[in-house]
Biopython code that builds the backbone (N, CA, C, O; Angstrom):
import numpy as np
from Bio.PDB.StructureBuilder import StructureBuilder

atoms = [
    (1, "MET", "N", (23.711, -45.937, 58.335)),
    (1, "MET", "CA", (23.523, -45.348, 57.069)),
    (1, "MET", "C", (24.240, -46.056, 55.943)),
    (1, "MET", "O", (23.722, -46.239, 54.841)),
    (2, "GLY", "N", (25.401, -46.427, 56.257)),
    (2, "GLY", "CA", (26.174, -47.171, 55.249)),
    (2, "GLY", "C", (25.590, -48.522, 54.728)),
    (2, "GLY", "O", (25.621, -48.871, 53.548)),
    (3, "MET", "N", (25.030, -49.268, 55.803)),
    (3, "MET", "CA", (24.320, -50.425, 55.378)),
    (3, "MET", "C", (23.251, -50.254, 54.614)),
    (3, "MET", "O", (23.036, -51.038, 53.690)),
    (4, "ILE", "N", (22.437, -49.229, 54.874)),
    (4, "ILE", "CA", (21.360, -48.956, 54.047)),
    (4, "ILE", "C", (21.620, -48.562, 52.558)),
    (4, "ILE", "O", (20.887, -48.907, 51.631)),
    (5, "ALA", "N", (22.698, -47.833, 52.439)),
    (5, "ALA", "CA", (23.243, -47.529, 51.035)),
    (5, "ALA", "C", (23.722, -48.781, 50.452)),
    (5, "ALA", "O", (23.528, -48.999, 49.256)),
    (6, "PHE", "N", (24.306, -49.588, 51.167)),
    (6, "PHE", "CA", (25.079, -50.914, 50.577)),
    (6, "PHE", "C", (23.705, -51.783, 50.017)),
    (6, "PHE", "O", (23.565, -52.071, 48.829)),
    (7, "TYR", "N", (22.863, -52.094, 50.928)),
    (7, "TYR", "CA", (21.749, -52.967, 50.540)),
    (7, "TYR", "C", (20.841, -52.462, 49.464)),
    (7, "TYR", "O", (20.291, -53.156, 48.608)),
    (8, "GLY", "N", (20.748, -51.114, 49.619)),
    (8, "GLY", "CA", (19.903, -50.415, 48.647)),
    (8, "GLY", "C", (20.502, -50.540, 47.112)),
    (8, "GLY", "O", (19.811, -50.852, 46.142)),
    (9, "GLY", "N", (21.838, -50.255, 47.072)),
    (9, "GLY", "CA", (22.604, -50.461, 45.857)),
    (9, "GLY", "C", (22.588, -51.827, 45.318)),
    (9, "GLY", "O", (22.410, -52.051, 44.121)),
    (10, "LEU", "N", (22.796, -52.842, 46.300)),
    (10, "LEU", "CA", (22.735, -54.274, 45.988)),
    (10, "LEU", "C", (21.407, -54.551, 45.363)),
    (10, "LEU", "O", (21.403, -55.160, 44.293)),
    (11, "PHE", "N", (20.150, -54.133, 45.964)),
    (11, "PHE", "CA", (18.897, -54.397, 45.488)),
    (11, "PHE", "C", (18.612, -53.756, 44.085)),
    (11, "PHE", "O", (18.027, -54.346, 43.177)),
    (12, "ILE", "N", (19.082, -52.512, 44.022)),
    (12, "ILE", "CA", (18.907, -51.891, 42.599)),
    (12, "ILE", "C", (19.855, -52.511, 41.484)),
    (12, "ILE", "O", (19.507, -52.603, 40.307)),
    (13, "GLY", "N", (21.083, -52.926, 41.967)),
    (13, "GLY", "CA", (21.895, -53.636, 40.998)),
    (13, "GLY", "C", (21.334, -54.941, 40.454)),
    (13, "GLY", "O", (21.473, -55.284, 39.280)),
    (14, "VAL", "N", (20.649, -55.694, 41.439)),
    (14, "VAL", "CA", (20.016, -56.988, 41.045)),
    (14, "VAL", "C", (18.930, -56.662, 40.101)),
    (14, "VAL", "O", (18.797, -57.282, 39.046)),
    (15, "LEU", "N", (18.115, -55.652, 40.481)),
    (15, "LEU", "CA", (16.961, -55.398, 39.668)),
    (15, "LEU", "C", (17.387, -54.871, 38.190)),
    (15, "LEU", "O", (16.771, -55.264, 37.199)),
    (16, "VAL", "N", (18.307, -54.101, 38.111)),
    (16, "VAL", "CA", (18.827, -53.578, 36.783)),
    (16, "VAL", "C", (19.436, -54.798, 35.977)),
    (16, "VAL", "O", (19.207, -54.967, 34.779)),
    (17, "GLY", "N", (20.214, -55.611, 36.723)),
    (17, "GLY", "CA", (20.824, -56.835, 35.984)),
    (17, "GLY", "C", (19.776, -57.694, 35.498)),
    (17, "GLY", "O", (19.903, -58.192, 34.379)),
    (18, "PHE", "N", (18.671, -57.951, 36.254)),
    (18, "PHE", "CA", (17.675, -58.789, 35.809)),
    (18, "PHE", "C", (16.857, -58.199, 34.556)),
    (18, "PHE", "O", (16.451, -58.931, 33.654)),
    (19, "VAL", "N", (16.666, -56.910, 34.579)),
    (19, "VAL", "CA", (15.970, -56.300, 33.358)),
    (19, "VAL", "C", (16.910, -56.410, 32.165)),
    (19, "VAL", "O", (16.540, -56.812, 31.062)),
    (20, "LEU", "N", (18.109, -56.040, 32.447)),
    (20, "LEU", "CA", (19.073, -56.101, 31.208)),
    (20, "LEU", "C", (19.367, -57.414, 30.696)),
    (20, "LEU", "O", (19.660, -57.543, 29.508)),
    (21, "SER", "N", (19.309, -58.562, 31.602)),
    (21, "SER", "CA", (19.462, -59.857, 30.972)),
    (21, "SER", "C", (18.170, -60.358, 30.335)),
    (21, "SER", "O", (18.211, -61.088, 29.344)),
    (22, "SER", "N", (17.103, -59.998, 30.857)),
    (22, "SER", "CA", (15.746, -60.173, 30.121)),
    (22, "SER", "C", (15.698, -59.704, 28.759)),
    (22, "SER", "O", (15.323, -60.368, 27.794)),
    (23, "LEU", "N", (16.181, -58.289, 28.747)),
    (23, "LEU", "CA", (16.162, -57.759, 27.365)),
    (23, "LEU", "C", (17.105, -58.396, 26.421)),
    (23, "LEU", "O", (16.738, -58.561, 25.257)),
    (24, "LEU", "N", (18.333, -58.789, 26.819)),
    (24, "LEU", "CA", (19.202, -59.425, 26.146)),
    (24, "LEU", "C", (18.672, -60.829, 25.655)),
    (24, "LEU", "O", (18.891, -61.175, 24.494)),
    (25, "ALA", "N", (18.062, -61.540, 26.422)),
    (25, "ALA", "CA", (17.514, -62.862, 26.086)),
    (25, "ALA", "C", (16.375, -62.598, 25.076)),
    (25, "ALA", "O", (16.291, -63.340, 24.098)),
    (26, "PHE", "N", (15.461, -61.556, 25.252)),
    (26, "PHE", "CA", (14.380, -61.397, 24.275)),
    (26, "PHE", "C", (14.998, -61.088, 22.932)),
    (26, "PHE", "O", (14.601, -61.635, 21.904)),
    (27, "SER", "N", (16.004, -60.178, 22.959)),
    (27, "SER", "CA", (16.553, -59.709, 21.659)),
    (27, "SER", "C", (17.225, -60.903, 20.858)),
    (27, "SER", "O", (17.180, -60.993, 19.631)),
    (28, "LEU", "N", (17.811, -61.748, 21.643)),
    (28, "LEU", "CA", (18.505, -62.934, 20.998)),
    (28, "LEU", "C", (17.402, -63.876, 20.506)),
    (28, "LEU", "O", (17.548, -64.279, 19.352)),
    (29, "THR", "N", (16.424, -64.258, 21.114)),
    (29, "THR", "CA", (15.373, -65.089, 20.563)),
    (29, "THR", "C", (14.699, -64.407, 19.346)),
    (29, "THR", "O", (14.381, -65.071, 18.359)),
    (30, "LYS", "N", (14.491, -63.105, 19.428)),
    (30, "LYS", "CA", (13.853, -62.407, 18.300)),
    (30, "LYS", "C", (14.733, -62.451, 17.011)),
    (30, "LYS", "O", (14.221, -62.597, 15.901)),
    (31, "SER", "N", (16.000, -62.327, 17.192)),
    (31, "SER", "CA", (16.900, -62.439, 16.009)),
    (31, "SER", "C", (16.979, -63.854, 15.399)),
    (31, "SER", "O", (17.106, -64.044, 14.190)),
    (32, "LYS", "N", (16.886, -64.931, 16.413)),
    (32, "LYS", "CA", (16.915, -66.299, 15.849)),
    (32, "LYS", "C", (15.716, -66.809, 15.292)),
    (32, "LYS", "O", (15.706, -67.748, 14.496)),
    (33, "ARG", "N", (14.552, -66.125, 15.749)),
    (33, "ARG", "CA", (13.291, -66.661, 15.268)),
    (33, "ARG", "C", (13.054, -66.366, 13.697)),
    (33, "ARG", "O", (12.334, -67.094, 13.013)),
    (34, "GLY", "N", (13.702, -65.271, 13.205)),
    (34, "GLY", "CA", (13.516, -64.999, 11.869)),
    (34, "GLY", "C", (14.224, -66.221, 10.962)),
    (34, "GLY", "O", (13.732, -66.489, 9.866)),
    (35, "SER", "N", (15.217, -66.840, 11.379)),
    (35, "SER", "CA", (15.939, -67.753, 10.545)),
    (35, "SER", "C", (15.263, -69.237, 10.542)),
    (35, "SER", "O", (15.678, -70.118, 9.789)),
    (36, "GLN", "N", (14.224, -69.425, 11.419)),
    (36, "GLN", "CA", (13.537, -70.626, 11.481)),
    (36, "GLN", "C", (12.362, -70.722, 10.602)),
    (36, "GLN", "O", (11.637, -69.727, 10.592)),
    (37, "PRO", "N", (11.995, -71.809, 9.795)),
    (37, "PRO", "CA", (10.932, -71.769, 8.965)),
    (37, "PRO", "C", (9.578, -71.879, 9.805)),
    (37, "PRO", "O", (9.632, -72.458, 10.890)),
    (38, "ASN", "N", (8.544, -71.427, 9.422)),
    (38, "ASN", "CA", (7.346, -71.713, 9.984)),
    (38, "ASN", "C", (6.966, -73.193, 10.013)),
    (38, "ASN", "O", (6.993, -73.876, 8.989)),
    (39, "GLN", "N", (6.598, -73.693, 11.256)),
    (39, "GLN", "CA", (6.220, -75.184, 11.238)),
    (39, "GLN", "C", (4.979, -75.394, 10.533)),
    (39, "GLN", "O", (4.822, -76.473, 9.962)),
    (40, "ALA", "N", (4.115, -74.554, 10.494)),
    (40, "ALA", "CA", (2.759, -74.776, 9.872)),
    (40, "ALA", "C", (2.731, -74.508, 8.399)),
    (40, "ALA", "O", (1.697, -74.671, 7.752)),
    (41, "GLU", "N", (3.888, -74.086, 7.842)),
    (41, "GLU", "CA", (3.870, -73.783, 6.447)),
    (41, "GLU", "C", (3.624, -74.930, 5.563)),
    (41, "GLU", "O", (4.120, -76.001, 5.912)),
    (42, "GLY", "N", (2.963, -74.886, 4.513)),
    (42, "GLY", "CA", (2.649, -75.963, 3.668)),
    (42, "GLY", "C", (1.403, -76.803, 4.045)),
    (42, "GLY", "O", (1.015, -77.730, 3.335)),
    (43, "TYR", "N", (0.869, -76.480, 5.059)),
    (43, "TYR", "CA", (-0.357, -77.296, 5.572)),
    (43, "TYR", "C", (-1.612, -76.421, 5.296)),
    (43, "TYR", "O", (-1.514, -75.196, 5.374)),
    (44, "SER", "N", (-2.772, -77.010, 4.981)),
    (44, "SER", "CA", (-3.903, -76.300, 4.874)),
    (44, "SER", "C", (-5.080, -77.184, 5.351)),
    (44, "SER", "O", (-4.878, -78.382, 5.552)),
    (45, "GLN", "N", (-6.243, -76.662, 5.531)),
    (45, "GLN", "CA", (-7.274, -77.469, 5.906)),
    (45, "GLN", "C", (-7.646, -78.770, 4.960)),
    (45, "GLN", "O", (-8.120, -79.811, 5.417)),
    (46, "VAL", "N", (-7.382, -78.561, 3.699)),
    (46, "VAL", "CA", (-7.628, -79.709, 2.642)),
    (46, "VAL", "C", (-6.629, -80.749, 3.041)),
    (46, "VAL", "O", (-7.030, -81.913, 3.058)),
    (47, "ASP", "N", (-5.424, -80.507, 3.355)),
    (47, "ASP", "CA", (-4.424, -81.562, 3.603)),
    (47, "ASP", "C", (-4.825, -82.335, 4.736)),
    (47, "ASP", "O", (-4.670, -83.555, 4.682)),
    (48, "LEU", "N", (-5.399, -81.720, 5.922)),
    (48, "LEU", "CA", (-5.693, -82.446, 6.995)),
    (48, "LEU", "C", (-6.911, -83.446, 6.892)),
    (48, "LEU", "O", (-7.073, -84.285, 7.778)),
    (49, "GLN", "N", (-7.747, -83.363, 5.839)),
    (49, "GLN", "CA", (-8.873, -84.206, 5.737)),
    (49, "GLN", "C", (-8.591, -85.570, 5.125)),
    (49, "GLN", "O", (-9.503, -86.386, 4.989)),
]
sb = StructureBuilder()
sb.init_structure("model")
sb.init_model(0)
sb.init_chain("A")
sb.init_seg("    ")
for serial, (resi, resn, name, xyz) in enumerate(atoms, 1):
    if name == "N":
        sb.init_residue(resn, " ", resi, " ")
    sb.init_atom(name, np.array(xyz, "f"), 0.0, 1.0, " ", f" {name:<3s}", serial, name[0])
structure = sb.get_structure()
């Protein structure tokens, strides 16, 4: 019974850690995205011809 609890807690801990790290990574990229200029800015269909 102790091994089941240990491995169950380990599995849940890994899943929660993965979810939290994913949320942290997405929030960091979202905050950095606002400071970068749009790469397509200043171009139009007329400029490409």
